[in-house]
N, C-alpha and C positions, 0 to 999 in steps of 0.2 A: 592647790588653787590655780585655776587657769589665769594666765597672764596675757596681757595685750602689749605687743611690741610697738613702741612709739619712737618717732623721730622728730626732732625740733628743727625748724627752718627759721633762721634769724637768731643770731647770737649776740644781740646788743644788750642794752641796759636791763631790760626786763627778764632776759633769759635766765639769769642766775637763780631767781626764786623759783621758777618753774623746774629747773634742773635739780635744785635742792629738794623741792617738795614731791616731785614725781617719784623720786626714789623712796619715799616714805610709805607709799601705798603698795600693798602686797600684790595687787592684781595689775600693776603697771610695770613695764620693763623698758626703760629708756636706753635704746641701743645705738642711737646715732644723732649727730647734730651737724648742721650745715649753715653756711653763710656765704654771701658773695665774696667776703673777705675770708678766705680759707684759713689764714693764720689766726683770725679772731675765733673761728670755730675750733681750731686745734687748741687754742689757749683755754677756752671754756671746757672742752672735753677733758683736758688734763686736770683742770681745777676741780671738776665735779665727777670725775671718774666715768665719763661717758665712753663706751668702748670704741666708738668710731667717729672721727671727724672727717667730713668729705664735702664734695661739691653738692649743690642743690640737685642737679640732675641725677647724680649718683644716689642720693638719698631717696628721691622720688622713684627711681627704678629698682630699688631694693625690694624684692618680693616678700621679705620677712616682715617689713614694716607695715602695720595695719592701720595706724592712725598718725597723722601729721599734725603737730602743733605749729601754727603759723604765727611767728612773732616778728614778722617784717613790719616796715612802716605802713601806715594806712593806705597809701597809694598803691602798694603792692599786694594788699590783702586779697583782692579779687583774683588777680593773676595767679598767685601761688595757690590759693584755695582750688581754683578750677584745674590747674595743672595736677594737683594732688588727687582730686576727684577723678580726673580722666585717667590717672595712673592706678585707679582702683582702691584708693585709700580714703578712709574716713578723715574728716578735718575738724579741728578745733582751732579757732583763730582768736587772737587778741582783738580787743574792741578798737574801732567799730567793725561790724561785719564787713563793710565795704565803704567806699567813699560816696558812691551814688546809689540811688534806689535801683537803677537798671542793673548795676553790677551785683547788688544784693539778690535781686531776683534771679540773675543768671547762676549765681552760686547754688541757690536752693533748687533751681530747675535741673542743674547738672547733677546734683546729689540724688534727686528723685530719679533721673534717667538711669543712673548706675546703681540705684538701690543702696545708697550710702547715707551716712548720717553727718550732719553739720552741727557743730556746737560753737559757742562764742563766749568770750569774756564780756562783761564781768561776771565772776562767780562769787563776789563778795556777799551777795544776798543769801548765799548758803551758809554764811558764817553765823556764829553764836548770837551776835547782836541783832541783826535783822530777822533771823528766824525766831528769836524770842519776841520781837515786836509783832511779827505775823501771828504767832501763837496767841498773844494777848488780844489782838483784833478778832481772831477766829473764836476765842472764848467769850467774846462780847464784853470785854473789860472796859471799852470806851463807847459801847453802844453801837449805833449805826454810824459808819464813817461819813462825814459831811464834807470835809475839805482837807487840804494839805498845803504845806509850803516847803520849798526847798531852796537852799542858797549855797552856791559854790562860788566864792568871791575871793580872789587873791591877785597877786601882782604879775603872774605869768612865769614862764619857765626860763627866760633868757638869763636870769640871775643865778641859776644852779645847774641846769642841764648842760652836759658837754657838747651837745649838737642840737640846739633848740629850733632851728629854722622851720622844720616841718610842722611844728605846732602853730605856725602862722600862715601856712599854706592852705589851699583848698583841701578839705578833709580834716583840717585841724581846728584851731580855735577852742574856746572853753566849752562850747556845746558838744563838739565832736570828740574832744579829748576827755572831758570829765562828765559831760551829759549822760553817757551810757551808764555810769554808776548810779546817778540820781534817778534817771528814768526807769532803769531796770528795777531798782529798789521800789519806786512808786508803783510800778505795774505789779510787782510781787506782793505789795501790800494792799493795793486797791483794785487790781485788775486792769484790763486793756483800756485804751484811750479811744475816744470817738472824735473829738474835735480839739483844735488848737488855735490859739492866736498868739502873735509874737511881735516884738519890736527889737531891732538889732542895730548896732553901729560899730564902726571901726574907729576907736577913739584916738589911736596913735598910729598913723600910716607907716611909720618907720620905728623899729626897735633897735637898740644897741645891746649886743651881748656883753654881759659883764662876767660870765663864767669862763673858766679855762676848759679847753685850750683855745677857744675862739673869741676871747675877750676883745672888744672893739669892733667886731664884725657887725655890719648893718643888715637888718632883716626888713624887707619890704612886706608889709602885712597884706594878705590877699583874702582874708576871711574875717567876719565879724568877731570882735573881742569882748563885746558886752551885749548880752541877750536876756530879755525878760519876756516871759510868756504866761499864758493861762491855759490850763488843761481841763477839758471836760472828759471825765471818765465814763465808761459805759454804765457803771454802777450808779451814776448820779452825783458822785462826789466831784468837787471842783478844786483844782490845785493851782498853785502859782510856783514859778521857778525863775531864778535868776542865776546865770552863769557868767563869770567875768574874769578876764585877765587884766583888768584896769584899775584895781583897787590897791594902790601902792601903800596905803595906810593900814591895810588889813580890815578885819571886821570881827564883830562878836556875835553875829547872827548864828542861829542853830542850823545844822545841816538839813534836817527834815523834821517837821512836826506834822502829826496827823490829828485832826480835830473830829471828835465824835459827839453823838448826842448825850453821852454820859461821862465824857472825860477827854483829856488831851494826852497824846503819846509823844514823847521825845525819842526820836530814832537816831542812832549813832551815825557817824560819818560813813557813807556807803562805799567809800574808798578803803575801808578797813573791814575786818571780820569781827571785831569785838564790840564792846559796849562803850559807854553806859547806855542803858535803856531806863527811862523814867516815865511815870504816869501820874497824872493828877485827876482824880475823880471829881464829879460834879460838885460835891459838897465838901471837898477837902481844900485846905488852905495852901498846901505845899505839894510840890512834886516829890514823889517817893521813888528811889531807885529800885528797880526790879532785878533780882539775881538772874544771871544768864542761865538758861535752862538747856543749852546745847553746847556741843564742843566746837572746836575750830574758832577760837577767839584770837589766835595769832595770825600772822600773814600766811594764809593758806592757799595762795594762788596755785591753781592746779586742781582744786577741789571739784570744779566743774568738769575737768577732764576725767577725774576718777569716777564721777557720777555717770558721765557719758560712756565710759569704758564698761561699767556694769551693764548698761543697756546693750552695748555691742556684744558682750560675752554671754549675757543671760536673757536678753530681750527686755521689753518694758520701756517705760518712759524715762526720759532724763530732763533735767530742769533748765540748764543753760543752753537752750536749743536754738536752732536757726530761725524758727518762726518768731520767738521772743526777740532775738537780735534784730531781725528785719523790722519788726514792729517798732522797736526803739529807733532804728535807723530812719524809718519813715517819719517818725515823730520829730526827730532832730531837724530834718529837712523842712518839716512842717512849720517850725518857728521861723525859719529863714524865709520860706515861701509866703507865709502870712505877712511878714513885715514888708517884703518886696512888693507884694500885690495889694496890700491894704485890705485884706479880707481874711475871714476865718479859713483855716485849712481843715477839710474833712478827711479823716483818715480812711484809706482804702483797705488797709490790712487790719487784722485783729490777731489775737493769740489767746491761748489759755493762760490763766494766772498759774504760775508754777506751783505744783503741789508742795505744800509745806512738808518739812521733815519732822518725823517723830524721833524721839531719842533712839528708838529701836531701828529706825530706817537710816540713820546716819551712815555715810560711806565709811567703812572701817579702814583704819590705817594698818 
């Protein structure tokens, strides 16, 4: 089997699951990792058996590396992606694609210029839970989709993350941190977005870190921490979404619900790969859990990389692609713009709804 040689830039909190999972796919070969803190890169390389830990420049200049996984903080996504593309390498980045729409466009334009591919997290929509939900919609189990609701509401990251400041900086907040999971899932379920309206606020201008090692540190909040919006899909369905870091008491709201002419579908947490998935038909009194009909129900981050690598090696489409990621990036800004300007935000971009997986098409481990 042909293998694609991969390097990871950014060896922070999220890198462990990528390093673990990339080595489970027969057509991926993780050969190097890099970080501004070279000791951190060395530590991760030793822990996960990565052959080489090096500087970022060394990794980008390695002629053997064909694809770079960018796991840096959001503010660095565009810079690292463009550097990798200019070095002749395909790029897959953690979400969001970039902080600004201008940066996102520059990434896609640079890739097109060099005839390279861009992919982006999240890839959770390729997991068993959401793929099962997509299949039910495609089979007409809830009739014509009419609407949707999505809720991501919790207390924020300063109580658990070792270095949470960037979650409250420009490019962070609940919409840019967690919105990509929810919006990517909604687009994969219902198709592209045409129009958005939103309301936003910064509820607590200052946060105090309670997690180690920075307990007691004060964070000045520079981005909205509670966002509610309405989504008009090109298909005609209408959705609502709330993302918040301000609910200290928690919530019992479902992650995603899809409402159809013949039933309602409960979609699992889009920050996970598994279930449960439940459906209630028009004349039924209770929701019934549906068995998951696809693999990858555990934490399978890197699945989007594997799907993209298949396209690089063999040609064809891949699902967690740059156009989808840019569409989601524009939508996230759209909620903020709508609130700031007091108007609807009309989307400029569109994208194809990612092709659903069949059991036979699943990326093999």
